[in-house]
ChimeraX commands (.cxc) that place a marker at each C-alpha (Angstrom):
marker #1 position -42.91,-19.67,-37.18 radius 0.5
marker #1 position -44.24,-15.73,-35.79 radius 0.5
marker #1 position -46.46,-17.52,-33.35 radius 0.5
marker #1 position -43.33,-19.87,-32.18 radius 0.5
marker #1 position -40.82,-16.31,-31.92 radius 0.5
marker #1 position -43.79,-14.19,-29.75 radius 0.5
marker #1 position -44.29,-17.65,-27.58 radius 0.5
marker #1 position -39.70,-17.28,-26.81 radius 0.5
marker #1 position -40.13,-15.15,-24.23 radius 0.5
marker #1 position -42.41,-16.48,-22.30 radius 0.5
marker #1 position -40.49,-19.63,-21.85 radius 0.5
marker #1 position -37.16,-17.16,-21.27 radius 0.5
marker #1 position -39.03,-15.61,-18.73 radius 0.5
marker #1 position -39.71,-18.50,-16.68 radius 0.5
marker #1 position -37.08,-19.79,-16.80 radius 0.5
marker #1 position -34.85,-17.15,-15.58 radius 0.5
marker #1 position -37.73,-16.67,-12.63 radius 0.5
marker #1 position -37.04,-20.27,-11.69 radius 0.5
marker #1 position -36.89,-20.96,-7.78 radius 0.5
marker #1 position -33.09,-21.49,-7.13 radius 0.5
marker #1 position -31.90,-18.82,-9.13 radius 0.5
marker #1 position -34.78,-16.14,-7.52 radius 0.5
marker #1 position -33.25,-17.28,-3.62 radius 0.5
marker #1 position -29.34,-16.91,-5.44 radius 0.5
marker #1 position -29.56,-12.84,-6.82 radius 0.5
marker #1 position -31.79,-13.11,-3.47 radius 0.5
marker #1 position -29.03,-14.02,-1.67 radius 0.5
marker #1 position -25.95,-12.50,-3.06 radius 0.5
marker #1 position -27.75,-9.24,-3.06 radius 0.5
marker #1 position -28.87,-9.23,0.75 radius 0.5
marker #1 position -25.29,-9.41,0.72 radius 0.5
marker #1 position -24.06,-6.50,-1.09 radius 0.5
marker #1 position -25.88,-4.63,0.31 radius 0.5
marker #1 position -25.28,-5.31,3.96 radius 0.5
marker #1 position -21.90,-3.93,3.44 radius 0.5
marker #1 position -22.75,-0.81,2.85 radius 0.5
marker #1 position -25.38,-1.16,5.45 radius 0.5
marker #1 position -22.12,-2.13,8.03 radius 0.5
marker #1 position -19.94,0.51,6.90 radius 0.5
marker #1 position -22.56,3.06,6.71 radius 0.5
marker #1 position -23.78,2.50,10.31 radius 0.5
marker #1 position -19.96,2.20,11.34 radius 0.5
marker #1 position -18.94,5.46,10.13 radius 0.5
marker #1 position -22.74,7.07,11.44 radius 0.5
marker #1 position -20.92,5.67,14.58 radius 0.5
marker #1 position -17.89,7.30,14.44 radius 0.5
marker #1 position -19.50,10.48,13.10 radius 0.5
marker #1 position -21.88,11.75,16.04 radius 0.5
marker #1 position -19.33,10.10,18.56 radius 0.5
marker #1 position -16.57,11.80,17.84 radius 0.5
marker #1 position -18.42,15.11,17.76 radius 0.5
marker #1 position -17.59,15.70,21.26 radius 0.5
marker #1 position -14.26,15.58,20.98 radius 0.5
marker #1 position -14.06,19.10,18.46 radius 0.5
marker #1 position -15.62,21.20,20.45 radius 0.5
marker #1 position -14.02,24.17,21.36 radius 0.5
marker #1 position -14.16,24.52,25.41 radius 0.5
marker #1 position -11.26,21.18,26.11 radius 0.5
marker #1 position -10.06,22.50,29.87 radius 0.5
marker #1 position -12.87,19.44,30.64 radius 0.5
marker #1 position -11.21,16.85,28.79 radius 0.5
marker #1 position -8.10,14.98,29.68 radius 0.5
marker #1 position -6.39,13.35,26.97 radius 0.5
marker #1 position -6.66,16.26,25.21 radius 0.5
marker #1 position -5.07,17.92,28.56 radius 0.5
marker #1 position -5.71,21.98,26.93 radius 0.5
marker #1 position -4.15,20.55,23.24 radius 0.5
marker #1 position -7.02,20.65,20.75 radius 0.5
marker #1 position -7.85,17.68,18.99 radius 0.5
marker #1 position -5.99,17.92,16.20 radius 0.5
marker #1 position -2.41,18.24,18.47 radius 0.5
marker #1 position -3.77,16.13,19.60 radius 0.5
marker #1 position -4.22,13.62,16.79 radius 0.5
marker #1 position -1.80,15.41,14.34 radius 0.5
marker #1 position 1.71,13.37,16.14 radius 0.5
marker #1 position -0.75,9.95,16.19 radius 0.5
marker #1 position -2.05,10.16,12.00 radius 0.5
marker #1 position 2.52,10.69,11.48 radius 0.5
marker #1 position 3.19,8.04,14.04 radius 0.5
marker #1 position 1.09,5.81,12.12 radius 0.5
marker #1 position 1.60,6.18,8.06 radius 0.5
marker #1 position 5.20,6.16,9.45 radius 0.5
marker #1 position 4.93,2.79,10.74 radius 0.5
marker #1 position 3.12,1.96,7.72 radius 0.5
marker #1 position 5.40,3.21,5.44 radius 0.5
marker #1 position 8.11,1.46,6.37 radius 0.5
marker #1 position 6.93,-1.73,7.21 radius 0.5
marker #1 position 6.25,-1.93,3.75 radius 0.5
marker #1 position 9.06,-0.58,2.44 radius 0.5
marker #1 position 10.51,-3.46,4.09 radius 0.5
marker #1 position 7.20,-6.22,3.65 radius 0.5
marker #1 position 6.50,-5.91,-0.63 radius 0.5
marker #1 position 10.84,-6.69,-2.06 radius 0.5
marker #1 position 10.85,-9.57,-0.62 radius 0.5
marker #1 position 7.22,-10.77,-0.08 radius 0.5
marker #1 position 7.29,-10.36,-4.23 radius 0.5
marker #1 position 10.94,-11.95,-4.29 radius 0.5
marker #1 position 8.99,-15.18,-2.22 radius 0.5
marker #1 position 6.19,-14.80,-4.26 radius 0.5
marker #1 position 8.02,-15.96,-7.61 radius 0.5
marker #1 position 10.36,-17.86,-5.77 radius 0.5
marker #1 position 6.91,-19.88,-6.45 radius 0.5
marker #1 position 5.27,-19.31,-8.87 radius 0.5
marker #1 position 7.83,-19.78,-11.09 radius 0.5
marker #1 position 11.94,-21.24,-9.88 radius 0.5
marker #1 position 10.93,-23.53,-6.79 radius 0.5
marker #1 position 10.51,-27.34,-7.94 radius 0.5
marker #1 position 7.08,-28.21,-7.60 radius 0.5
marker #1 position 6.79,-29.93,-4.11 radius 0.5
marker #1 position 9.36,-27.32,-2.60 radius 0.5
marker #1 position 7.02,-24.76,-3.46 radius 0.5
marker #1 position 4.11,-26.44,-2.09 radius 0.5
marker #1 position 5.07,-26.56,0.98 radius 0.5
marker #1 position 6.55,-23.03,0.76 radius 0.5
marker #1 position 2.73,-21.83,0.23 radius 0.5
marker #1 position 1.94,-23.75,2.73 radius 0.5
marker #1 position 3.49,-22.27,5.28 radius 0.5
marker #1 position 3.17,-19.51,4.27 radius 0.5
marker #1 position -0.43,-19.51,4.29 radius 0.5
marker #1 position -0.22,-20.95,7.95 radius 0.5
marker #1 position 1.72,-17.31,9.20 radius 0.5
marker #1 position -0.69,-15.39,7.81 radius 0.5
marker #1 position -2.31,-17.18,11.22 radius 0.5
marker #1 position -0.23,-16.48,13.51 radius 0.5
marker #1 position -1.75,-14.09,15.90 radius 0.5
marker #1 position -1.05,-10.63,16.31 radius 0.5
marker #1 position -0.34,-11.01,20.02 radius 0.5
marker #1 position 1.97,-13.98,19.51 radius 0.5
marker #1 position 4.28,-11.56,16.93 radius 0.5
marker #1 position 4.08,-8.45,19.45 radius 0.5
marker #1 position 6.15,-10.79,22.42 radius 0.5
marker #1 position 8.69,-11.84,19.48 radius 0.5
marker #1 position 9.02,-8.53,19.30 radius 0.5
marker #1 position 8.80,-6.90,22.62 radius 0.5
marker #1 position 11.09,-10.15,24.46 radius 0.5
marker #1 position 13.22,-11.70,21.17 radius 0.5
marker #1 position 13.46,-9.11,18.90 radius 0.5
marker #1 position 14.32,-5.98,20.61 radius 0.5
marker #1 position 17.07,-6.59,22.65 radius 0.5
marker #1 position 18.03,-9.04,19.33 radius 0.5
marker #1 position 18.25,-5.55,17.41 radius 0.5
marker #1 position 19.66,-3.34,19.74 radius 0.5
marker #1 position 23.44,-3.76,19.13 radius 0.5
marker #1 position 22.56,-3.35,15.49 radius 0.5
marker #1 position 21.27,-0.04,16.67 radius 0.5
marker #1 position 23.81,0.92,17.73 radius 0.5
marker #1 position 25.72,-0.09,15.15 radius 0.5
marker #1 position 23.92,2.39,12.82 radius 0.5
marker #1 position 24.58,4.90,14.89 radius 0.5
marker #1 position 27.84,4.63,14.98 radius 0.5
marker #1 position 28.21,3.75,11.87 radius 0.5
marker #1 position 25.49,5.41,9.31 radius 0.5
marker #1 position 25.10,8.23,11.14 radius 0.5
marker #1 position 25.09,10.54,7.88 radius 0.5
marker #1 position 21.75,9.47,7.27 radius 0.5
marker #1 position 19.39,11.34,8.71 radius 0.5
marker #1 position 16.82,8.95,10.38 radius 0.5
marker #1 position 19.81,6.71,11.90 radius 0.5
marker #1 position 20.07,9.95,14.20 radius 0.5
marker #1 position 19.99,10.88,17.56 radius 0.5
marker #1 position 20.29,8.46,20.81 radius 0.5
marker #1 position 19.52,5.20,20.44 radius 0.5
marker #1 position 16.64,3.08,22.91 radius 0.5
marker #1 position 18.85,1.52,25.13 radius 0.5
marker #1 position 16.26,-1.58,24.69 radius 0.5
marker #1 position 15.94,-2.17,21.27 radius 0.5
marker #1 position 12.11,-0.49,21.52 radius 0.5
marker #1 position 11.85,2.23,18.47 radius 0.5
marker #1 position 9.36,2.83,15.74 radius 0.5
marker #1 position 12.03,0.97,13.43 radius 0.5
marker #1 position 10.92,-2.80,15.84 radius 0.5
marker #1 position 8.06,-2.12,15.51 radius 0.5
marker #1 position 8.34,-1.15,11.71 radius 0.5
marker #1 position 10.34,-4.85,11.23 radius 0.5
marker #1 position 6.85,-6.46,13.61 radius 0.5
marker #1 position 4.41,-5.28,11.42 radius 0.5
marker #1 position 6.68,-5.99,7.71 radius 0.5
marker #1 position 6.73,-10.03,9.29 radius 0.5
marker #1 position 2.68,-9.74,9.64 radius 0.5
marker #1 position 1.96,-8.66,6.13 radius 0.5
marker #1 position 4.54,-10.36,4.86 radius 0.5
marker #1 position 2.70,-13.96,4.71 radius 0.5
marker #1 position -0.95,-11.60,3.36 radius 0.5
marker #1 position 1.32,-9.69,0.43 radius 0.5
marker #1 position 3.22,-13.20,-0.38 radius 0.5
marker #1 position -0.25,-15.36,-0.83 radius 0.5
marker #1 position -1.83,-12.38,-2.98 radius 0.5
marker #1 position 0.76,-12.36,-5.03 radius 0.5
marker #1 position 1.82,-15.59,-6.08 radius 0.5
marker #1 position -1.92,-16.20,-7.09 radius 0.5
marker #1 position -2.00,-13.03,-9.56 radius 0.5
marker #1 position 1.37,-14.21,-11.05 radius 0.5
marker #1 position 0.23,-18.04,-11.38 radius 0.5
marker #1 position -2.28,-16.50,-13.76 radius 0.5
marker #1 position -0.27,-15.22,-15.97 radius 0.5
marker #1 position -1.09,-16.44,-19.35 radius 0.5
marker #1 position 0.60,-19.85,-20.39 radius 0.5
marker #1 position 1.23,-18.31,-23.56 radius 0.5
marker #1 position 2.76,-15.45,-22.92 radius 0.5
marker #1 position 5.39,-16.85,-20.99 radius 0.5
marker #1 position 5.94,-18.97,-23.33 radius 0.5
marker #1 position 6.14,-16.11,-26.44 radius 0.5
marker #1 position 8.64,-14.72,-24.27 radius 0.5
marker #1 position 11.23,-17.65,-24.08 radius 0.5
marker #1 position 10.06,-18.17,-28.02 radius 0.5
marker #1 position 11.86,-15.55,-28.81 radius 0.5
marker #1 position 15.02,-16.07,-26.97 radius 0.5
marker #1 position 14.01,-14.02,-22.88 radius 0.5
marker #1 position 15.51,-15.73,-19.77 radius 0.5
marker #1 position 13.47,-16.40,-16.91 radius 0.5
marker #1 position 14.09,-13.72,-15.36 radius 0.5
marker #1 position 13.31,-11.58,-18.93 radius 0.5
marker #1 position 10.32,-13.70,-19.31 radius 0.5
marker #1 position 8.85,-12.88,-15.73 radius 0.5
marker #1 position 9.97,-8.49,-15.97 radius 0.5
marker #1 position 8.00,-8.49,-20.00 radius 0.5
marker #1 position 5.57,-10.64,-19.27 radius 0.5
marker #1 position 4.57,-11.73,-15.65 radius 0.5
marker #1 position 5.66,-8.88,-13.31 radius 0.5
marker #1 position 3.31,-5.86,-16.30 radius 0.5
marker #1 position 0.25,-8.49,-16.29 radius 0.5
marker #1 position 0.00,-8.74,-12.58 radius 0.5
marker #1 position 1.04,-4.91,-12.07 radius 0.5
marker #1 position -2.77,-4.67,-10.38 radius 0.5
marker #1 position -2.65,-7.23,-8.82 radius 0.5
marker #1 position 0.55,-6.42,-6.75 radius 0.5
marker #1 position -0.64,-3.30,-5.85 radius 0.5
marker #1 position -3.57,-4.87,-3.99 radius 0.5
marker #1 position -1.68,-6.40,-2.08 radius 0.5
marker #1 position 0.04,-3.95,-1.16 radius 0.5
marker #1 position -2.49,-2.20,-0.51 radius 0.5
marker #1 position -4.36,-4.92,1.88 radius 0.5
marker #1 position -1.17,-5.31,3.58 radius 0.5
marker #1 position -1.21,-1.41,4.04 radius 0.5
marker #1 position -4.70,-1.55,5.75 radius 0.5
marker #1 position -3.46,-4.20,8.35 radius 0.5
marker #1 position -0.31,-2.33,8.90 radius 0.5
marker #1 position -2.35,0.87,9.44 radius 0.5
marker #1 position -4.70,-1.12,12.24 radius 0.5
marker #1 position -3.00,-3.30,14.03 radius 0.5
marker #1 position -3.08,-2.72,17.08 radius 0.5
marker #1 position -1.12,-5.05,20.04 radius 0.5
marker #1 position 1.84,-6.14,18.59 radius 0.5
marker #1 position 2.55,-2.17,17.74 radius 0.5
marker #1 position 1.98,-1.83,21.84 radius 0.5
marker #1 position 3.49,-4.68,23.06 radius 0.5
marker #1 position 6.30,-3.88,21.01 radius 0.5
marker #1 position 7.16,0.44,20.32 radius 0.5
marker #1 position 7.58,2.89,23.87 radius 0.5
marker #1 position 4.93,5.81,22.49 radius 0.5
marker #1 position 5.37,9.08,22.93 radius 0.5
marker #1 position 3.42,11.73,21.23 radius 0.5
marker #1 position 6.43,13.43,18.69 radius 0.5
marker #1 position 6.83,13.81,15.30 radius 0.5
marker #1 position 10.28,12.30,13.78 radius 0.5
marker #1 position 11.66,10.54,11.39 radius 0.5
marker #1 position 14.07,9.13,13.79 radius 0.5
marker #1 position 13.89,5.52,13.78 radius 0.5
marker #1 position 16.11,4.47,16.47 radius 0.5
marker #1 position 15.78,6.73,19.97 radius 0.5
marker #1 position 13.21,6.02,22.56 radius 0.5
marker #1 position 10.90,8.43,21.50 radius 0.5
marker #1 position 8.75,7.41,19.77 radius 0.5
marker #1 position 5.74,8.52,17.76 radius 0.5
marker #1 position 3.07,6.25,18.80 radius 0.5
marker #1 position 0.38,4.77,16.20 radius 0.5
marker #1 position -2.60,6.34,16.98 radius 0.5
marker #1 position -4.71,2.10,17.18 radius 0.5
marker #1 position -0.98,1.58,19.81 radius 0.5
marker #1 position -2.15,4.80,21.23 radius 0.5
marker #1 position -6.36,3.91,21.62 radius 0.5
marker #1 position -5.47,0.64,23.34 radius 0.5
marker #1 position -3.13,2.40,26.22 radius 0.5
marker #1 position -5.42,5.09,27.07 radius 0.5
marker #1 position -9.14,3.08,26.57 radius 0.5
marker #1 position -8.68,1.51,29.88 radius 0.5
marker #1 position -8.46,5.29,31.54 radius 0.5
marker #1 position -10.34,6.77,29.55 radius 0.5
marker #1 position -13.84,9.14,31.21 radius 0.5
marker #1 position -16.49,11.21,29.93 radius 0.5
marker #1 position -15.33,13.10,26.38 radius 0.5
marker #1 position -11.99,11.18,26.74 radius 0.5
marker #1 position -13.58,8.42,25.14 radius 0.5
marker #1 position -14.91,10.78,22.39 radius 0.5
marker #1 position -11.65,11.81,21.67 radius 0.5
marker #1 position -10.61,8.31,21.70 radius 0.5
marker #1 position -13.27,7.23,19.43 radius 0.5
marker #1 position -12.61,10.58,17.75 radius 0.5
marker #1 position -8.90,9.79,16.15 radius 0.5
marker #1 position -10.66,5.89,15.44 radius 0.5
marker #1 position -13.01,8.06,13.06 radius 0.5
marker #1 position -8.93,9.65,10.88 radius 0.5
marker #1 position -8.11,6.67,10.71 radius 0.5
marker #1 position -11.48,4.92,9.37 radius 0.5
marker #1 position -10.77,8.07,6.60 radius 0.5
marker #1 position -7.17,7.01,6.22 radius 0.5
marker #1 position -7.74,3.21,5.66 radius 0.5
marker #1 position -11.07,4.31,3.30 radius 0.5
marker #1 position -8.85,7.20,1.85 radius 0.5
marker #1 position -6.00,4.47,0.86 radius 0.5
marker #1 position -8.16,1.63,-0.63 radius 0.5
marker #1 position -9.61,3.68,-2.73 radius 0.5
marker #1 position -6.79,5.18,-4.08 radius 0.5
marker #1 position -5.32,1.53,-4.64 radius 0.5
marker #1 position -8.71,0.46,-6.63 radius 0.5
marker #1 position -7.99,3.44,-8.83 radius 0.5
marker #1 position -4.44,2.23,-9.56 radius 0.5
marker #1 position -6.54,-1.05,-10.17 radius 0.5
marker #1 position -8.75,0.04,-12.17 radius 0.5
marker #1 position -6.58,1.42,-14.61 radius 0.5
marker #1 position -5.08,-1.53,-15.02 radius 0.5
marker #1 position -8.54,-2.92,-15.46 radius 0.5
marker #1 position -7.99,-3.18,-19.57 radius 0.5
marker #1 position -4.91,-5.48,-19.20 radius 0.5
marker #1 position -5.39,-8.86,-19.84 radius 0.5
marker #1 position -4.17,-11.47,-20.47 radius 0.5
marker #1 position -6.98,-12.34,-23.66 radius 0.5
marker #1 position -4.89,-9.57,-25.20 radius 0.5
marker link #1:1,2 radius 0.2
marker link #1:2,3 radius 0.2
marker link #1:3,4 radius 0.2
marker link #1:4,5 radius 0.2
marker link #1:5,6 radius 0.2
marker link #1:6,7 radius 0.2
marker link #1:7,8 radius 0.2
marker link #1:8,9 radius 0.2
marker link #1:9,10 radius 0.2
marker link #1:10,11 radius 0.2
marker link #1:11,12 radius 0.2
marker link #1:12,13 radius 0.2
marker link #1:13,14 radius 0.2
marker link #1:14,15 radius 0.2
marker link #1:15,16 radius 0.2
marker link #1:16,17 radius 0.2
marker link #1:17,18 radius 0.2
marker link #1:18,19 radius 0.2
marker link #1:19,20 radius 0.2
marker link #1:20,21 radius 0.2
marker link #1:21,22 radius 0.2
marker link #1:22,23 radius 0.2
marker link #1:23,24 radius 0.2
marker link #1:24,25 radius 0.2
marker link #1:25,26 radius 0.2
marker link #1:26,27 radius 0.2
marker link #1:27,28 radius 0.2
marker link #1:28,29 radius 0.2
marker link #1:29,30 radius 0.2
marker link #1:30,31 radius 0.2
marker link #1:31,32 radius 0.2
marker link #1:32,33 radius 0.2
marker link #1:33,34 radius 0.2
marker link #1:34,35 radius 0.2
marker link #1:35,36 radius 0.2
marker link #1:36,37 radius 0.2
marker link #1:37,38 radius 0.2
marker link #1:38,39 radius 0.2
marker link #1:39,40 radius 0.2
marker link #1:40,41 radius 0.2
marker link #1:41,42 radius 0.2
marker link #1:42,43 radius 0.2
marker link #1:43,44 radius 0.2
marker link #1:44,45 radius 0.2
marker link #1:45,46 radius 0.2
marker link #1:46,47 radius 0.2
marker link #1:47,48 radius 0.2
marker link #1:48,49 radius 0.2
marker link #1:49,50 radius 0.2
marker link #1:50,51 radius 0.2
marker link #1:51,52 radius 0.2
marker link #1:52,53 radius 0.2
marker link #1:53,54 radius 0.2
marker link #1:54,55 radius 0.2
marker link #1:55,56 radius 0.2
marker link #1:56,57 radius 0.2
marker link #1:57,58 radius 0.2
marker link #1:58,59 radius 0.2
marker link #1:59,60 radius 0.2
marker link #1:60,61 radius 0.2
marker link #1:61,62 radius 0.2
marker link #1:62,63 radius 0.2
marker link #1:63,64 radius 0.2
marker link #1:64,65 radius 0.2
marker link #1:65,66 radius 0.2
marker link #1:66,67 radius 0.2
marker link #1:67,68 radius 0.2
marker link #1:68,69 radius 0.2
marker link #1:69,70 radius 0.2
marker link #1:70,71 radius 0.2
marker link #1:71,72 radius 0.2
marker link #1:72,73 radius 0.2
marker link #1:73,74 radius 0.2
marker link #1:74,75 radius 0.2
marker link #1:75,76 radius 0.2
marker link #1:76,77 radius 0.2
marker link #1:77,78 radius 0.2
marker link #1:78,79 radius 0.2
marker link #1:79,80 radius 0.2
marker link #1:80,81 radius 0.2
marker link #1:81,82 radius 0.2
marker link #1:82,83 radius 0.2
marker link #1:83,84 radius 0.2
marker link #1:84,85 radius 0.2
marker link #1:85,86 radius 0.2
marker link #1:86,87 radius 0.2
marker link #1:87,88 radius 0.2
marker link #1:88,89 radius 0.2
marker link #1:89,90 radius 0.2
marker link #1:90,91 radius 0.2
marker link #1:91,92 radius 0.2
marker link #1:92,93 radius 0.2
marker link #1:93,94 radius 0.2
marker link #1:94,95 radius 0.2
marker link #1:95,96 radius 0.2
marker link #1:96,97 radius 0.2
marker link #1:97,98 radius 0.2
marker link #1:98,99 radius 0.2
marker link #1:99,100 radius 0.2
marker link #1:100,101 radius 0.2
marker link #1:101,102 radius 0.2
marker link #1:102,103 radius 0.2
marker link #1:103,104 radius 0.2
marker link #1:104,105 radius 0.2
marker link #1:105,106 radius 0.2
marker link #1:106,107 radius 0.2
marker link #1:107,108 radius 0.2
marker link #1:108,109 radius 0.2
marker link #1:109,110 radius 0.2
marker link #1:110,111 radius 0.2
marker link #1:111,112 radius 0.2
marker link #1:112,113 radius 0.2
marker link #1:113,114 radius 0.2
marker link #1:114,115 radius 0.2
marker link #1:115,116 radius 0.2
marker link #1:116,117 radius 0.2
marker link #1:117,118 radius 0.2
marker link #1:118,119 radius 0.2
marker link #1:119,120 radius 0.2
marker link #1:120,121 radius 0.2
marker link #1:121,122 radius 0.2
marker link #1:122,123 radius 0.2
marker link #1:123,124 radius 0.2
marker link #1:124,125 radius 0.2
marker link #1:125,126 radius 0.2
marker link #1:126,127 radius 0.2
marker link #1:127,128 radius 0.2
marker link #1:128,129 radius 0.2
marker link #1:129,130 radius 0.2
marker link #1:130,131 radius 0.2
marker link #1:131,132 radius 0.2
marker link #1:132,133 radius 0.2
marker link #1:133,134 radius 0.2
marker link #1:134,135 radius 0.2
marker link #1:135,136 radius 0.2
marker link #1:136,137 radius 0.2
marker link #1:137,138 radius 0.2
marker link #1:138,139 radius 0.2
marker link #1:139,140 radius 0.2
marker link #1:140,141 radius 0.2
marker link #1:141,142 radius 0.2
marker link #1:142,143 radius 0.2
marker link #1:143,144 radius 0.2
marker link #1:144,145 radius 0.2
marker link #1:145,146 radius 0.2
marker link #1:146,147 radius 0.2
marker link #1:147,148 radius 0.2
marker link #1:148,149 radius 0.2
marker link #1:149,150 radius 0.2
marker link #1:150,151 radius 0.2
marker link #1:151,152 radius 0.2
marker link #1:152,153 radius 0.2
marker link #1:153,154 radius 0.2
marker link #1:154,155 radius 0.2
marker link #1:155,156 radius 0.2
marker link #1:156,157 radius 0.2
marker link #1:157,158 radius 0.2
marker link #1:158,159 radius 0.2
marker link #1:159,160 radius 0.2
marker link #1:160,161 radius 0.2
marker link #1:161,162 radius 0.2
marker link #1:162,163 radius 0.2
marker link #1:163,164 radius 0.2
marker link #1:164,165 radius 0.2
marker link #1:165,166 radius 0.2
marker link #1:166,167 radius 0.2
marker link #1:167,168 radius 0.2
marker link #1:168,169 radius 0.2
marker link #1:169,170 radius 0.2
marker link #1:170,171 radius 0.2
marker link #1:171,172 radius 0.2
marker link #1:172,173 radius 0.2
marker link #1:173,174 radius 0.2
marker link #1:174,175 radius 0.2
marker link #1:175,176 radius 0.2
marker link #1:176,177 radius 0.2
marker link #1:177,178 radius 0.2
marker link #1:178,179 radius 0.2
marker link #1:179,180 radius 0.2
marker link #1:180,181 radius 0.2
marker link #1:181,182 radius 0.2
marker link #1:182,183 radius 0.2
marker link #1:183,184 radius 0.2
marker link #1:184,185 radius 0.2
marker link #1:185,186 radius 0.2
marker link #1:186,187 radius 0.2
marker link #1:187,188 radius 0.2
marker link #1:188,189 radius 0.2
marker link #1:189,190 radius 0.2
marker link #1:190,191 radius 0.2
marker link #1:191,192 radius 0.2
marker link #1:192,193 radius 0.2
marker link #1:193,194 radius 0.2
marker link #1:194,195 radius 0.2
marker link #1:195,196 radius 0.2
marker link #1:196,197 radius 0.2
marker link #1:197,198 radius 0.2
marker link #1:198,199 radius 0.2
marker link #1:199,200 radius 0.2
marker link #1:200,201 radius 0.2
marker link #1:201,202 radius 0.2
marker link #1:202,203 radius 0.2
marker link #1:203,204 radius 0.2
marker link #1:204,205 radius 0.2
marker link #1:205,206 radius 0.2
marker link #1:206,207 radius 0.2
marker link #1:207,208 radius 0.2
marker link #1:208,209 radius 0.2
marker link #1:209,210 radius 0.2
marker link #1:210,211 radius 0.2
marker link #1:211,212 radius 0.2
marker link #1:212,213 radius 0.2
marker link #1:213,214 radius 0.2
marker link #1:214,215 radius 0.2
marker link #1:215,216 radius 0.2
marker link #1:216,217 radius 0.2
marker link #1:217,218 radius 0.2
marker link #1:218,219 radius 0.2
marker link #1:219,220 radius 0.2
marker link #1:220,221 radius 0.2
marker link #1:221,222 radius 0.2
marker link #1:222,223 radius 0.2
marker link #1:223,224 radius 0.2
marker link #1:224,225 radius 0.2
marker link #1:225,226 radius 0.2
marker link #1:226,227 radius 0.2
marker link #1:227,228 radius 0.2
marker link #1:228,229 radius 0.2
marker link #1:229,230 radius 0.2
marker link #1:230,231 radius 0.2
marker link #1:231,232 radius 0.2
marker link #1:232,233 radius 0.2
marker link #1:233,234 radius 0.2
marker link #1:234,235 radius 0.2
marker link #1:235,236 radius 0.2
marker link #1:236,237 radius 0.2
marker link #1:237,238 radius 0.2
marker link #1:238,239 radius 0.2
marker link #1:239,240 radius 0.2
marker link #1:240,241 radius 0.2
marker link #1:241,242 radius 0.2
marker link #1:242,243 radius 0.2
marker link #1:243,244 radius 0.2
marker link #1:244,245 radius 0.2
marker link #1:245,246 radius 0.2
marker link #1:246,247 radius 0.2
marker link #1:247,248 radius 0.2
marker link #1:248,249 radius 0.2
marker link #1:249,250 radius 0.2
marker link #1:250,251 radius 0.2
marker link #1:251,252 radius 0.2
marker link #1:252,253 radius 0.2
marker link #1:253,254 radius 0.2
marker link #1:254,255 radius 0.2
marker link #1:255,256 radius 0.2
marker link #1:256,257 radius 0.2
marker link #1:257,258 radius 0.2
marker link #1:258,259 radius 0.2
marker link #1:259,260 radius 0.2
marker link #1:260,261 radius 0.2
marker link #1:261,262 radius 0.2
marker link #1:262,263 radius 0.2
marker link #1:263,264 radius 0.2
marker link #1:264,265 radius 0.2
marker link #1:265,266 radius 0.2
marker link #1:266,267 radius 0.2
marker link #1:267,268 radius 0.2
marker link #1:268,269 radius 0.2
marker link #1:269,270 radius 0.2
marker link #1:270,271 radius 0.2
marker link #1:271,272 radius 0.2
marker link #1:272,273 radius 0.2
marker link #1:273,274 radius 0.2
marker link #1:274,275 radius 0.2
marker link #1:275,276 radius 0.2
marker link #1:276,277 radius 0.2
marker link #1:277,278 radius 0.2
marker link #1:278,279 radius 0.2
marker link #1:279,280 radius 0.2
marker link #1:280,281 radius 0.2
marker link #1:281,282 radius 0.2
marker link #1:282,283 radius 0.2
marker link #1:283,284 radius 0.2
marker link #1:284,285 radius 0.2
marker link #1:285,286 radius 0.2
marker link #1:286,287 radius 0.2
marker link #1:287,288 radius 0.2
marker link #1:288,289 radius 0.2
marker link #1:289,290 radius 0.2
marker link #1:290,291 radius 0.2
marker link #1:291,292 radius 0.2
marker link #1:292,293 radius 0.2
marker link #1:293,294 radius 0.2
marker link #1:294,295 radius 0.2
marker link #1:295,296 radius 0.2
marker link #1:296,297 radius 0.2
marker link #1:297,298 radius 0.2
marker link #1:298,299 radius 0.2
marker link #1:299,300 radius 0.2
marker link #1:300,301 radius 0.2
marker link #1:301,302 radius 0.2
marker link #1:302,303 radius 0.2
marker link #1:303,304 radius 0.2
marker link #1:304,305 radius 0.2
marker link #1:305,306 radius 0.2
marker link #1:306,307 radius 0.2
marker link #1:307,308 radius 0.2
marker link #1:308,309 radius 0.2
marker link #1:309,310 radius 0.2
marker link #1:310,311 radius 0.2
marker link #1:311,312 radius 0.2
marker link #1:312,313 radius 0.2
marker link #1:313,314 radius 0.2
marker link #1:314,315 radius 0.2
marker link #1:315,316 radius 0.2
marker link #1:316,317 radius 0.2
marker link #1:317,318 radius 0.2
view
């Protein structure tokens, strides 16, 4: 028996070294390494190309126009975060509500149709949303903005002189919210459907209504997934270029007003607008603003992973 037991490990070793196992293991390892290499290469390119933008002498930089780099990029970073925050503020409750309706309230046939439509919306190009926002949504919302300014100007963000075209940071945020809603809805729907049936049935058996069951069983279980969906949508909103460029009337300002014609410009829209005429160190300056956007996006995703990791111990098997 001892001889047989001593011979077992070599057989197991040979089984683990089959060609298929080696190919699969190597492919998975290679894919992971490629991701890290690409990320490192992008970071290195941005850092190297951005160095001239941080030079003390900015007299020859036509993009900065005599300002320091931080004076130039500050309003752009503010516009990026502000527009994305407004978009998530509108898109998050709508997306979670649609996902809950599809997963726990809608009839099966209707849920299938709605899920298919949501997936199709996620594939619409951003330029289409930009055209819709600039040509249709902005003129349609302008009277609404005028009404808000007339009767709700006591809310600080609704003050100021209303834009006559409707092309404001609020319109851009609404377009971004429409763009990120399909992504957030699809992820939340799949997370809600993963809730253990035992938890749902136990809540219902104790006399809970359907909403109480959702609140006590579904939402706590899906909290980490919802955070991931929100952060993924935030990444899409932070990096969106064409839709914001076609909707927003840009300006390099700090302003929380959402109905005026003077709006802070997000970094991606500024790069798209300024890059065709940039040259020499101006190109390096725009790349440097891209580096700031890269750092912000990386920090947001790292923060999301930290939040999700804190919920990792919660499992349907508990």
